[in-house]
matplotlib code that plots the C-alpha trace (Angstrom):
import matplotlib.pyplot as plt

x = [-67.8, -64.6, -64.2, -61.1, -59.7, -57.6, -53.9, -51.8, -48.9, -45.7, -43.2, -39.6, -36.9, -33.6, -30.7, -27.3, -24.3, -23.0, -19.9, -16.9, -17.1, -13.6, -13.3, -12.6, -12.1, -12.4, -9.2, -8.0, -10.9, -13.3, -12.8, -11.2, -11.2, -8.4, -8.6, -8.0, -9.1, -10.5, -13.9, -15.9, -14.4, -13.1, -12.1, -11.4, -11.9, -12.1, -11.4, -13.7, -12.1, -14.7, -16.6, -19.9, -19.2, -15.6, -12.2, -10.3, -6.7, -4.6, -4.2, -3.3, -0.3, -1.1, -4.5, -4.8, -1.9, -2.4, -5.5, -6.3, -9.5, -8.7, -7.2, -6.8, -7.2, -7.5, -6.5, -8.7, -7.5, -7.5, -4.9, -1.7, 0.1, 0.3, 1.4, 4.0, 3.1, -0.2, -0.4, 2.1, 1.5, -1.6, -1.3, -4.0, -3.2, -2.1, -2.7, -2.4, -3.2, -1.5, -2.9, -0.7, -2.0, 0.3, 3.5, 4.6, 4.7, 5.8, 8.3, 7.3, 4.1, 4.0, 6.4, 5.7, 2.8, 3.7, 1.1, 1.9, 3.0, 3.3, 3.5, 3.6, 4.7, 3.5, 6.0, 5.0, 6.8, 10.5, 11.7, 11.2, 11.3, 13.2, 11.6, 8.8, 8.6, 10.9, 9.9, 7.4, 8.5, 6.1, 7.0, 8.2, 7.8, 7.9, 7.7, 9.5, 8.5, 10.5, 11.6, 12.8, 15.9, 16.3, 15.9, 16.4, 17.7, 16.2, 13.5, 13.3, 15.3, 14.3, 12.2, 13.3, 11.3, 12.0, 13.3, 11.8, 12.4, 11.2, 11.0, 10.0, 9.7, 13.2, 13.1, 15.9, 15.9, 14.6, 17.1, 19.1, 18.2, 19.0, 18.1, 16.9, 19.4, 17.5, 18.4, 20.9, 21.1, 20.8, 21.1, 22.8, 20.9, 18.3, 18.3, 19.6, 18.8, 17.0, 18.2, 16.6, 18.5, 21.8, 22.9, 22.1, 23.3, 23.3, 23.6, 26.7, 25.0, 24.5, 25.7, 25.9, 25.4, 23.1, 20.4, 17.8]
y = [-13.6, -11.7, -9.1, -9.5, -6.2, -5.8, -5.6, -2.7, -3.6, -1.7, -1.6, -2.2, -1.3, -3.0, -1.3, -2.7, -0.6, -0.4, -2.7, -2.2, -5.7, -6.6, -10.1, -10.8, -13.7, -14.0, -14.5, -14.5, -16.6, -14.8, -11.5, -9.7, -9.7, -10.0, -8.7, -11.7, -10.6, -7.9, -9.5, -7.3, -4.0, -1.7, 2.0, 4.2, 2.1, 3.1, -0.1, -1.0, -0.2, -2.5, -5.2, -6.5, -5.2, -6.3, -4.5, -5.3, -5.6, -7.1, -7.6, -11.1, -12.3, -11.7, -10.3, -8.0, -9.3, -8.9, -6.9, -4.7, -2.9, -1.0, 2.4, 3.8, 2.4, 4.0, 1.3, 0.9, 2.7, -0.5, -2.4, -3.2, -5.5, -5.7, -9.2, -10.2, -9.3, -8.0, -5.5, -6.9, -6.2, -4.1, -2.6, 0.1, 1.3, 4.9, 5.9, 4.1, 5.7, 3.8, 4.7, 5.4, 2.1, 0.0, -1.2, -3.8, -4.0, -7.3, -8.2, -7.4, -5.7, -3.1, -4.7, -3.8, -1.5, 0.3, 3.1, 4.0, 7.7, 8.8, 7.1, 8.3, 5.9, 6.4, 7.0, 3.6, 1.8, 1.6, -1.0, -1.2, -4.9, -6.4, -5.5, -3.5, -1.0, -2.7, -2.0, 0.7, 2.4, 5.4, 6.1, 9.7, 10.6, 8.9, 10.3, 8.2, 7.8, 10.0, 6.9, 4.8, 2.6, 0.1, -0.1, -3.6, -5.0, -4.0, -2.0, 0.7, -1.0, 0.0, 2.9, 4.9, 8.1, 8.4, 11.9, 13.0, 11.3, 13.3, 12.8, 14.9, 18.0, 17.6, 17.7, 18.6, 19.4, 16.8, 13.9, 15.0, 13.0, 13.4, 10.4, 10.7, 10.5, 7.7, 5.5, 2.8, 0.5, 0.4, -3.0, -3.9, -2.6, -0.8, 2.0, 0.0, 1.5, 4.5, 6.5, 9.9, 10.1, 11.9, 12.3, 10.7, 12.0, 9.7, 10.3, 9.4, 6.2, 4.5, 1.0, -0.2, -3.8, -6.7, -5.9, -7.8]
z = [22.0, 22.3, 19.6, 17.5, 16.2, 13.1, 13.9, 12.9, 10.5, 10.5, 7.7, 8.8, 6.3, 6.4, 4.7, 3.8, 3.4, -0.1, -0.6, -3.0, -4.3, -2.9, -1.4, 2.2, 4.6, 8.4, 10.3, 13.9, 15.4, 13.1, 14.8, 11.8, 8.0, 5.6, 1.9, -0.3, -3.9, -6.1, -6.6, -8.9, -7.7, -10.5, -11.1, -8.0, -4.9, -1.2, 0.7, 3.6, 7.0, 8.5, 6.7, 8.0, 11.5, 11.9, 11.1, 8.0, 9.4, 6.6, 2.9, 1.9, -0.2, -4.0, -3.0, -6.0, -8.1, -11.9, -11.5, -14.5, -13.5, -10.3, -11.2, -7.6, -4.1, -0.7, 1.9, 4.9, 8.1, 10.1, 7.9, 9.7, 7.1, 3.3, 2.1, -0.4, -4.0, -2.8, -5.7, -8.1, -11.7, -11.1, -14.6, -14.3, -10.7, -10.8, -7.1, -3.8, -0.4, 2.5, 6.0, 9.1, 10.6, 8.2, 9.8, 7.3, 3.6, 2.0, -0.7, -4.3, -2.9, -5.8, -8.2, -11.9, -11.1, -14.3, -14.1, -10.4, -10.3, -6.6, -3.3, 0.3, 2.9, 6.5, 9.3, 10.7, 7.8, 8.9, 6.6, 2.7, 1.7, -1.2, -4.7, -3.2, -6.0, -8.6, -12.3, -11.4, -14.5, -14.1, -10.5, -10.3, -6.6, -3.3, 0.3, 2.9, 6.5, 8.9, 10.9, 7.9, 8.9, 6.0, 2.2, 1.0, -2.3, -5.5, -3.6, -6.4, -9.1, -12.7, -11.5, -14.5, -13.9, -10.1, -9.5, -6.2, -2.9, 0.1, 3.8, 6.9, 4.8, 3.2, -0.6, -3.0, -6.7, -9.1, -9.6, -6.4, -3.3, 0.3, 2.5, 6.1, 8.9, 10.4, 7.5, 8.7, 5.8, 2.1, 0.4, -2.9, -6.1, -4.1, -6.8, -9.8, -13.1, -11.6, -14.5, -13.5, -10.1, -10.6, -6.9, -3.6, -0.2, 2.8, 6.5, 8.6, 10.1, 6.8, 6.1, 2.5, 1.3, 2.2, 4.8, 6.7]

ax = plt.figure().add_subplot(projection="3d")
ax.plot(x, y, z, "-o")
ax.set_aspect("equal")
plt.show()
C-alpha cells in the first residue's frame, strides 16, 4: 500500500488596510470612486486617495453637508472636483486641506462652516463659485491660487473675521487686501459684510459686476 504522509499546513494572513469610515460609490464604469457621505468618520480625518484599489476622484454634491463630527479633513490627492454644498454647514470643521489635484469647487461648497479658520486654495482652482465661503463667520485667512481669474457673487459674504487674503507670496497688513493681477472679474456682493476688511486693491484688468 502507498504510504500517506501528513501534509504540511501553512498559515496565510490576510490584512486589510484601515479605513476612515467615509462612504464611497463606484463611478465612471466602476473605475473610480466618489465620496458620498461621512459614514462613521469623526474627528481628524485623512481621506483615502485610493479606496479598495481604485482612485477617489470626486466629492459628491452635499456629501458631508450638515456633518457635526468631522473636525478636520485632508482631501485625497486624486480628487479633481468638489460638488455643490459638499461641506455646507459642517459645524465642527476647523481645518480643510485641498490638494493641487482639485480643479473645481462647487457653489456653496463650504457655506456656513462657522468653525473654519483658514483655507489655502491650490493654483489649479481658477474660479471661486457663488457662495463658496459665505457665512464662514470664523474664517480669518485665505490664500488664493496664483492663477485665480474670477470670484463670483457672495463668495465670501458675511465672513466677518476675514482679515488676510494672500496669493503668490503677496500679503498686506491685516484688513488691507491686494488681489492678484490675474483676477479678471469680481461679482456683486462677493465680499458683502466682510466687516474686518478695510481696503481692497485690484489689478488693472478687473471687471466688476455679474460674472460667470
